[in-house]
N, C-alpha and C positions, 0 to 999 in steps of 0.2 A: 878696733874690734871691741874694746870695752864699751865704747859709746853705743854700739849696736846692742850689746847685752843690756846696758842701762835702758835703752829705749824699749827693748822687749819687755822689761819689767814695767815701764811706764805705760805701755799699751794695755796693760791689764785693766779691763773695764770694771774696776772695783765699785765705783760709786755712782749710784743713780737715784733718781726720784722723780716724781711727777706731781707737782703741786701738793695740795693737801685735800683733805676730805670735806673741806668747806664747813667744818664744825658739825657735821652730820653724824658723828660717831665713827665706829670702826667700819672699815671696808670689808666687803665680802672677800672670800678667797679669790674669786675670779677678778673682781675689781682691783684688788691689790696686785695680783699677778700682771694684769693688763697694764696698769699704770707704771709699775716698776719696770717691766720689760720694755714698754714703749720708751721710757726715759733712758733705759740702758742702751737701747738702740741709738737714741739721739746722742748720748754721751760717747758711744763708740764712734759715731760719725764725726763728732767734734774733735775727738782725739786723733782720729785718722787724718783730719785736715791739718793738724799741726805736728804730727809725729815723725814725718819723714825728715831725716837729717843725714846729710852726706859729709860728715866731718867727725874727726876724733878730738876736736878741740874741747877740752873739759868745760870751759866757760860757756861755749855755745850749747853744749849738751845740758849744762845746768840751767841755762836760760829756757831751753825747750822743756825741761823737766818742770820748771816753775810754772810754765804756761799750762802744761798738762795737769799739774797739781791744782792750779787755780780752777780749771774746768771741773775737776773731780770734787774739789771742796764745795763749789757752788751746788753741784748735783747732790752731794751728801747732805747739805743743808736742806735741800728740797725733799730728799728722801726722808729725813727726820720728821717731816710734817705728815707723812702717811701714817694712818692708824691701821695696822695689820689686824687680821682676825685674832681674837683672844687666844686661840690655840697656838698661834705663831708668835706671840709676843716675846717669849724667852729667846727663841732663835733670832728674831728680828733685833732684839737688844744686843745680842752677841754679834750679829752682822754689823750693826752700827759701830760697836766697839772695835771690831777688826778693821772696818773702813778707817776709823780714826787712827788706828795703829799704822795702817798703810800710808796715810797722809803724813804722819810724823816721820816715817821711814823715808818717804820721798823728800821731805824738807831736809832731813839729815843727809841724804844722798847728794842733794844739790849743794849743800854747804861743804861737804867733803870733796866734791868735785872742784869747787872753787878754791878750796884750801890745798888741793893736790895731795890729800891724805888718803893714800891707797887703802890702808887698814880700815879707816872709817868708811870708805866707799864699799868695801867688801861687807862690813858689818851692816851697813844700812841696806845694801842690796839684799842680803840674807833676810833681814827683818821684813823688807817689802815682799819678798817671795813667800815667806811664812804667812804674812797677813793675807796675801792673795790666795793662798791655798785654803785658809780658813774662811775667807769670804766666799770662795767657790763652793766649799762644802755647805755653808749656810744658804747660799743661793739655791743649791740643789734641794735642800730641805724645804725651802720656801717655794719650790716649784718654779723658779725663775730661770728661763733659758738664756735670755739676752744678757744676764748679769754675771755670766761666767766666762772664763776663757773658752775659746772655741773647742779646744781639745779636752776640757774638763769633763769628768764623768757626770 
């Protein structure tokens, strides 16, 4: 059961991006939204391809979490290349910071699973959920629909 809860956290499509602006300056709101949302959709698909796991074996769950985190880290790096509209820069910076917090929490969760440290697992899971909620809030402010949990406001 805990493995399924961990995977639910992992499925949070926190991290996305779509290339860079080619050195042309800031993106318009529409360009930023289109690129980020398109990349979020791609990230969601990639995560869906690896997220199914029918085991409660902590090592296998940790391996799957590492794979999902690797996907998300690569997408985060691409996202960091986007130049949002100036009016969105502060929210964008906070978004990236919360994405980083989520990645750290996922790394901590995988390590805790491998160590069998239930207390650390709970702490890392809580940190991942909190980062996810902040990412969802920033995604909404940035007008990104694909970059939020499906049931996020």
